[in-house]
C-alpha positions in Angstrom: -8.9 4.5 11.0 -11.3 4.8 8.1 -9.2 2.4 6.1 -9.4 -0.3 8.8 -13.2 0.1 8.9 -13.4 -0.3 5.2 -11.1 -3.3 5.3 -13.2 -4.9 8.0 -16.1 -5.0 5.6 -14.1 -7.3 3.3 -12.8 -9.4 6.2 -15.8 -9.7 8.5 -17.9 -12.4 6.7 -15.0 -14.9 6.8 -13.0 -13.9 9.9 -15.6 -12.2 12.0 -17.1 -15.3 13.5 -13.7 -16.9 14.1 -11.5 -16.8 17.2 -8.5 -14.8 16.2 -6.0 -17.4 17.4 -7.6 -20.1 15.3 -7.2 -18.5 11.9 -5.2 -20.8 9.6 -3.3 -20.5 6.4 -6.1 -22.3 4.7 -8.5 -19.6 5.9 -6.2 -16.9 4.4 -5.9 -18.8 1.1 -9.7 -19.2 0.9 -10.1 -15.4 1.5 -7.6 -14.7 -1.3 -9.3 -17.1 -3.7 -12.8 -15.7 -3.0 -11.7 -12.1 -3.3 -9.8 -12.8 -6.5 -12.9 -14.4 -8.0 -14.7 -11.1 -7.2 -12.0 -9.2 -9.2 -10.1 -7.9 -6.2 -6.4 -7.3 -7.0 -3.5 -8.6 -4.9 -2.5 -5.1 -3.7 -5.9 -4.8 -2.0 -5.6 -8.4 -0.6 -2.2 -7.6 0.7 -3.7 -4.6 2.6 -6.7 -6.5 3.9 -4.6 -9.4 5.3 -2.0 -7.0 6.5 -4.6 -5.2 8.6 -5.8 -8.5 9.9 -2.3 -9.4 10.9 -1.8 -6.1 12.6 -5.0 -6.4 14.7 -4.1 -10.0 15.7 -0.6 -8.9 16.8 -2.1 -6.1 18.8 -4.5 -8.5 20.4 -1.6 -10.8 21.4 0.4 -7.9 22.8 -2.5 -6.9 24.9 -3.3 -10.4 26.2 -6.6 -10.8 24.3 -5.3 -13.9 22.5 -2.5 -16.3 23.5 -0.7 -16.1 20.2 -1.3 -14.4 16.9 -1.4 -16.9 14.1 0.6 -16.6 10.9 -1.4 -14.7 8.3 -0.3 -15.7 4.8 -0.5 -12.9 2.2 0.0 -12.8 -1.5 3.3 -11.3 -2.7 3.4 -7.6 -3.2 2.7 -6.7 -6.8 5.5 -5.1 -8.8 5.1 -1.3 -8.8 3.9 0.2 -12.1 6.4 2.2 -13.9 5.1 5.5 -15.0 6.9 7.7 -17.4 5.9 11.0 -18.9 6.1 11.5 -22.6 8.1 14.5 -23.9 5.0 16.4 -24.8 3.7 15.8 -21.2 7.0 17.1 -19.7 6.8 20.2 -22.0 3.2 20.9 -20.9 4.3 20.5 -17.2 7.2 22.9 -17.7 5.0 25.4 -19.4 2.5 25.2 -16.6 5.1 26.2 -14.0 4.8 29.9 -13.2 8.1 30.2 -11.3 11.6 29.7 -12.8 12.8 27.5 -10.0 9.9 25.1 -10.6 10.7 24.9 -14.3 14.3 24.2 -13.4 13.2 21.5 -10.9 11.0 19.8 -13.5 13.9 19.9 -16.1 16.3 18.3 -13.6 13.8 15.8 -12.3 13.0 14.6 -15.8 16.6 14.6 -17.1 18.0 12.8 -14.2 15.0 10.7 -13.0 16.1 12.0 -9.6 13.9 11.9 -6.5 13.0 15.3 -5.1 15.1 14.7 -1.9 18.1 13.9 -4.1 17.7 17.0 -6.2 17.1 19.3 -3.3 19.9 17.9 -1.2 19.9 16.9 2.5 18.9 20.3 3.8 16.0 20.9 1.5 14.9 17.3 0.9 12.4 17.3 3.7 10.4 20.3 2.4 
């Protein structure tokens, strides 16, 4: 809920005075352009407009508006790849107090495996 309240601060100036069912693609594009000029990245814009879309769909479902408009959003940014250097992996392994944690770090680094894949179907949800 806190995220929605924070998001509304960014949306309220443009979308607050508008009827929800009258929001257009041009309004969404204007929001994106304004926020980009302010230095806001596309991941944040995706969240903001996603929250707006969620609220409008909820309002449609509960009969508050006749139809939720299409909310255009920027494409999702590519996830950043993060890799540990060998010295970082060594430091991580040395910081592990228990042998099974050291083994896990070795396997995770050597195979680039997800924890659920390394632990197996019975332990992957731990």
